N, C-alpha and C positions, 0 to 999 in steps of 0.2 A: 637390333642392329640395323639402322636405316641406310643400307647401301643403295645409292642412287645410280641411275643410268648415266654414263658419261656420253655426252653428245659427240658425234663423230664428224670428221671433216666433211664439209658440205652443208652441215646444219646451219641455217641462217643466224641463229642466236650467237654462234661463235664469232660472228663478224660485227656484232652490235657492241656499243659502248655501255659499260656497266655504270650504274648510278651510285653516287656517294651514299654511305650509310649514315643517316641523320643521328641515330642513337645506338652506339655500339653495345649498350647495356640491355637493349631490348631482348625479350625472350626469343623472338624470331631469329635474332642473330646467333644466340646460343644454340638454337636448333640447327641452324645452317652450319655452324662450326662442327657440331657433332656429326652431321651428315657428311661433311667434307672429310672429317677424320676417319669415319667408318669406310667411306668409299675409297679413299686413297690407300688405306690400310688393307682393304680387300684386294685391290689391284696389285699392291706390292706382294702380298702373300701368294696370289695366284699366278702372277706373271714375272715377278722379280723386278718389275719396274714400278715407279711411282714414288718420287721424292717430294712431290708437291702437287697442288691442285688449285684451280681458281673457280670461284662460284659460277661464272658463266658456263663452265664445262658441265655443270649439272643443271643448267637451265635457269640459274638465278642471276639476274643482271644487277648484282650488287658488288661493290668494290671490296671484296674479301678474298684473300688467298690463305692457304694453309700449307706450311712446310712440315714434312714428315721425314726428317733425316734419320738415318740409322743410328741407333744408340742415343737419341736425344728425344726430349719431350716434344709433342706437336707444338707448332708455333703459328697461331693465327695472327694475321696482319690485316687490320681493317683500315680502309681508305689509304692504302700505301701509295706513296709518290716518290719518284726519284728526284732528289733535290740537288744532287751534285754527282759528277762522274769524271772519270779519268779522261785525259785527252787521248790516251792510248787505247787501242782496241785489240782484241784477240779473236782467233778463230777456234771454235769449239764444236764438238759433235752435239747434236740436239735431236730430241724426239719428243713425242707428246702422247699422253694417254688418249687424246682425241684422234690420233692416227698412228698407233703403235707399230704398224707394219712397215713404216718407212723412217729412215734416219737421214740427216743431212748436216752439213757443216754450215754454221751461221757465224756472223760477226757480232761480238758483244763488247761492251766496255770492260776494261780490266778490273776496275773497282767502281763502286757506286755508294752513295749515301741515300738511305731510304728513310722517309718520315712516315709514321703510321700510328694508328691507335690500337690499344689493346681492348679486351672485352669489358674493361671497366671505364673505357672512354679516355684513358690517359694517353697523351702523345709521347712518342719515343722516336729516337733516331738510331739507326744502326749503320755501321760501315761494313760493307761486304767486299771481299776481294776474291782472289783465287782459292784461298783456303776453303776446303769443303765444296768448292765450285759454287759458292754461295752467290757471287755476283751474277754469274750467268743464269742461275736458277731464279733469282728474284726478277731479273730482267724478263725472263721467259714468262713468269706468272703475271707480272704487272702488264706485259703486252696483252695477255688474255683479257684484261680489264678494259683495254682499248680496242678490242676486236682485231688485234694483230696476232697472227700465228707464226710459228717459227719458219714455216715454208716461205713466208714473206721476206724473211731475213737471210735466206739461203745465199751463200756467197758464190756458188757455182753449181749449176744443175748437174754437173758431172760428179758432185759429191753425194748425190742422192743414192741411197742403197736400201736394200730390203733389210728387215730385222735380222733375218738369218745370216746374211752376209756381214752385217755389222757385228753380230756376235762372233762370227768366225775371225774377223780381221781386227776389230777395234775395241770390243767391250772391255777387255782386261785393262786397258789403258784409259778408260773413260770413267766419268762419275757414276755410270750405271753398273759398274762392277760391284758385286756383293761385298759389303764391308762389315 
């Protein structure tokens, strides 16, 4: 079970731009997907948090993200790009495995369309909205590929709170609630 270290806020790799994956079928990509799956699964099991992860968070500057939504199979997206988005935005609570001790409110598009490749190299498009908080989650992870962190999108520094306070006041109404 290759659980990798998650880089923490301040690590310079988190601010770098990930490179496109030239061959999604390569064995190294399969290994990376396995490492992302095991790492986010471990964090979810030990902390209760971890719906997704991006390759730069484990030090791999490749355009790969992995969603691990409760009750669903893991979903790797290779070379994901937002190709369309709503004109409307929403404010949501956000946190990150790279700084799990703080939560903040960020602004995200209400819906997005993402183009990506699967591990066989086939291109797909998916439309994500508020259902399962998929739009905000995909935006968060794709931001990681561009060296952007959720703290960069914070709407108001006054929304910043500790994990403990977030759990007391907001968790039950958030996508982080156990489902």
